C-alpha positions as a Markdown table, in Angstrom:
| # | Residue | x | y | z |
|---|---|---|---|---|
| 1 | Unk | -0.4 | -0.1 | 0.2 |
| 2 | Unk | 2.7 | 1.9 | 0.9 |
| 3 | Unk | 4.6 | 1.6 | -2.7 |
| 4 | Unk | 1.5 | 2.1 | -4.7 |
| 5 | Unk | 1.1 | 5.8 | -3.2 |
| 6 | Unk | 4.8 | 6.8 | -3.1 |
| 7 | Unk | 4.3 | 5.4 | -6.7 |
| 8 | Unk | 0.9 | 6.8 | -7.4 |
| 9 | Unk | 3.1 | 10.8 | -5.8 |
| 10 | Unk | 5.7 | 10.0 | -8.2 |
| 11 | Unk | 3.4 | 10.2 | -11.1 |
| 12 | Unk | 1.7 | 13.1 | -10.0 |
| 13 | Unk | 5.1 | 15.0 | -9.5 |
| 14 | Unk | 6.5 | 14.2 | -12.6 |
| 15 | Unk | 2.7 | 15.6 | -14.3 |
| 16 | Unk | 3.3 | 18.6 | -12.7 |
| 17 | Unk | 6.9 | 19.3 | -13.7 |
| 18 | Unk | 6.3 | 19.1 | -16.5 |
| 19 | Unk | 3.7 | 21.9 | -16.6 |
| 20 | Unk | 6.5 | 23.4 | -14.5 |
| 21 | Unk | 9.0 | 23.0 | -16.9 |
| 22 | Unk | 7.5 | 24.1 | -19.8 |
| 23 | Unk | 6.3 | 27.6 | -18.1 |
| 24 | Unk | 10.2 | 27.8 | -17.2 |
| 25 | Unk | 10.6 | 27.3 | -21.2 |
| 26 | Unk | 8.1 | 30.3 | -21.9 |
| 27 | Unk | 8.9 | 32.1 | -19.3 |
| 28 | Unk | 12.4 | 32.4 | -18.2 |
| 29 | Unk | 11.0 | 32.8 | -14.7 |
| 30 | Unk | 14.0 | 32.3 | -11.9 |
| 31 | Unk | 13.4 | 28.6 | -10.5 |
| 32 | Unk | 13.1 | 29.9 | -6.7 |
| 33 | Unk | 9.6 | 32.0 | -7.9 |
| 34 | Unk | 8.5 | 28.7 | -9.5 |
| 35 | Unk | 9.1 | 26.6 | -7.3 |
| 36 | Unk | 7.0 | 29.0 | -4.3 |
| 37 | Unk | 4.7 | 29.4 | -7.1 |
| 38 | Unk | 3.8 | 25.5 | -7.6 |
| 39 | Unk | 4.8 | 24.1 | -3.8 |
| 40 | Unk | 1.4 | 26.9 | -3.5 |
| 41 | Unk | -0.9 | 24.6 | -5.7 |
| 42 | Unk | -3.5 | 22.8 | -4.1 |
| 43 | Unk | -2.2 | 19.8 | -6.1 |
| 44 | Unk | 1.0 | 19.9 | -4.6 |
| 45 | Unk | 0.1 | 18.4 | -1.2 |
| 46 | Unk | -0.8 | 15.0 | -3.1 |
| 47 | Unk | 3.2 | 14.4 | -4.9 |
| 48 | Unk | 6.0 | 13.7 | -3.8 |
| 49 | Unk | 7.3 | 17.2 | -2.8 |
| 50 | Unk | 10.9 | 15.6 | -2.6 |
| 51 | Unk | 10.9 | 14.0 | -5.5 |
| 52 | Unk | 9.6 | 17.2 | -7.0 |
| 53 | Unk | 12.2 | 19.2 | -6.1 |
| 54 | Unk | 14.9 | 17.5 | -5.8 |
| 55 | Unk | 14.2 | 16.5 | -10.4 |
| 56 | Unk | 13.4 | 20.1 | -10.5 |
| 57 | Unk | 16.1 | 21.1 | -9.6 |
| 58 | Unk | 18.4 | 18.8 | -11.2 |
| 59 | Unk | 17.1 | 19.1 | -14.4 |
| 60 | Unk | 17.8 | 22.9 | -14.1 |
| 61 | Unk | 21.6 | 22.4 | -12.7 |
| 62 | Unk | 21.8 | 20.3 | -16.0 |
| 63 | Unk | 19.7 | 21.2 | -18.9 |
| 64 | Unk | 22.6 | 22.4 | -21.3 |
| 65 | Unk | 23.3 | 19.2 | -21.5 |
| 66 | Unk | 20.0 | 17.2 | -21.2 |
| 67 | Unk | 19.7 | 19.2 | -24.2 |
| 68 | Unk | 23.0 | 17.9 | -25.6 |
| 69 | Unk | 21.9 | 15.0 | -25.0 |
| 70 | Unk | 17.7 | 15.5 | -27.1 |
| 71 | Unk | 20.6 | 16.8 | -29.7 |
| 72 | Unk | 22.4 | 13.5 | -30.2 |
| 73 | Unk | 19.8 | 11.6 | -29.8 |
| 74 | Unk | 16.8 | 13.4 | -31.7 |
| 75 | Unk | 16.5 | 13.7 | -35.2 |
| 76 | Unk | 15.8 | 17.7 | -34.4 |
| 77 | Unk | 17.8 | 20.0 | -32.6 |
| 78 | Unk | 16.1 | 20.9 | -28.8 |
| 79 | Unk | 15.2 | 24.5 | -29.7 |
| 80 | Unk | 12.5 | 23.0 | -32.0 |
| 81 | Unk | 11.0 | 21.2 | -30.2 |
| 82 | Unk | 7.4 | 21.6 | -28.4 |
| 83 | Unk | 7.5 | 23.1 | -24.8 |
| 84 | Unk | 5.6 | 20.2 | -23.6 |
| 85 | Unk | 8.1 | 17.5 | -25.5 |
| 86 | Unk | 10.9 | 19.5 | -24.0 |
| 87 | Unk | 9.6 | 19.7 | -20.8 |
| 88 | Unk | 8.9 | 15.7 | -20.9 |
| 89 | Unk | 12.1 | 14.8 | -22.3 |
| 90 | Unk | 14.0 | 17.4 | -19.9 |
| 91 | Unk | 12.3 | 15.3 | -16.6 |
| 92 | Unk | 12.8 | 11.8 | -18.3 |
| 93 | Unk | 16.7 | 11.6 | -19.5 |
| 94 | Unk | 16.8 | 13.5 | -15.9 |
| 95 | Unk | 15.5 | 10.7 | -14.1 |
| 96 | Unk | 16.7 | 8.6 | -16.9 |
| 97 | Unk | 21.1 | 9.8 | -15.5 |
| 98 | Unk | 20.1 | 10.2 | -12.0 |
| 99 | Unk | 17.7 | 8.3 | -10.2 |
| 100 | Unk | 19.0 | 4.8 | -10.7 |
| 101 | Unk | 16.4 | 3.7 | -8.4 |
| 102 | Unk | 13.5 | 3.8 | -10.9 |
| 103 | Unk | 13.8 | 1.5 | -14.0 |
| 104 | Unk | 14.1 | 2.6 | -17.6 |
| 105 | Unk | 11.6 | 0.6 | -17.8 |
| 106 | Unk | 9.1 | 3.2 | -15.5 |
| 107 | Unk | 10.9 | 6.8 | -16.7 |
| 108 | Unk | 10.6 | 5.3 | -20.8 |
| 109 | Unk | 5.9 | 4.7 | -20.1 |
| 110 | Unk | 6.2 | 8.0 | -17.4 |
| 111 | Unk | 7.7 | 9.7 | -20.5 |
| 112 | Unk | 5.4 | 8.5 | -23.4 |
| 113 | Unk | 1.8 | 8.8 | -20.8 |
| 114 | Unk | 2.9 | 12.4 | -20.6 |
| 115 | Unk | 3.5 | 13.0 | -24.2 |
| 116 | Unk | -0.3 | 11.3 | -24.8 |
| 117 | Unk | -1.7 | 13.3 | -22.0 |
| 118 | Unk | 0.1 | 17.0 | -22.9 |
| 119 | Unk | 1.9 | 16.8 | -25.8 |
| 120 | Unk | 1.1 | 17.1 | -29.4 |
| 121 | Unk | -0.1 | 14.0 | -31.1 |
| 122 | Unk | 2.4 | 11.5 | -32.2 |
| 123 | Unk | 4.8 | 12.8 | -29.4 |
| 124 | Unk | 5.1 | 10.0 | -27.5 |
| 125 | Unk | 6.2 | 8.2 | -30.6 |
| 126 | Unk | 9.2 | 11.0 | -30.7 |
| 127 | Unk | 10.3 | 11.2 | -27.0 |
| 128 | Unk | 9.7 | 7.0 | -26.5 |
| 129 | Unk | 12.4 | 6.6 | -29.1 |
| 130 | Unk | 14.5 | 9.2 | -28.2 |
| 131 | Unk | 14.5 | 7.6 | -24.7 |
| 132 | Unk | 15.5 | 4.3 | -25.8 |
| 133 | Unk | 18.4 | 5.4 | -28.3 |
| 134 | Unk | 19.4 | 7.1 | -24.3 |
| 135 | Unk | 19.1 | 4.7 | -22.4 |
| 136 | Unk | 20.8 | 2.1 | -24.4 |
| 137 | Unk | 24.4 | 5.0 | -25.3 |
| 138 | Unk | 24.5 | 5.3 | -20.5 |
| 139 | Unk | 24.3 | 1.8 | -19.9 |
| 140 | Unk | 20.4 | 1.0 | -18.3 |
| 141 | Unk | 19.6 | -1.5 | -21.8 |
| 142 | Unk | 19.6 | -4.2 | -19.3 |
| 143 | Unk | 16.4 | -3.0 | -17.9 |
| 144 | Unk | 15.5 | -3.1 | -20.6 |
| 145 | Unk | 15.5 | -7.2 | -21.2 |
| 146 | Unk | 18.3 | -5.6 | -23.7 |
| 147 | Unk | 22.2 | -6.8 | -23.5 |
């Protein structure tokens, strides 16, 4: 029961993170201002708040390297992506690089679901392909049943 609650809290945190990263791209707000704004939202009480804060900070600290990964593994440059797809990729790549307790398969599945829910039509296929390629490169492919 506790594990299920924890998983749900992380799912909700990812959803809110996509919204925060989307807003960050469009408004160029400072991270502390965005964190304060999203922390004040009622849905913030139902998420894994620590996970949200840690991933938000990780993405903003590492977004240049994450964008480079996107450019390396995508058929287009990161600045040609819509803001939702880029937010989902930044979040997911940060999880793949730094949250080894979360299986790669879970990261990819969550990203695909977020893209289906918030992204442009068929963006989930693009996101799935990019993340699959990155997983292979960084050596987490065995988590997906790949050698």
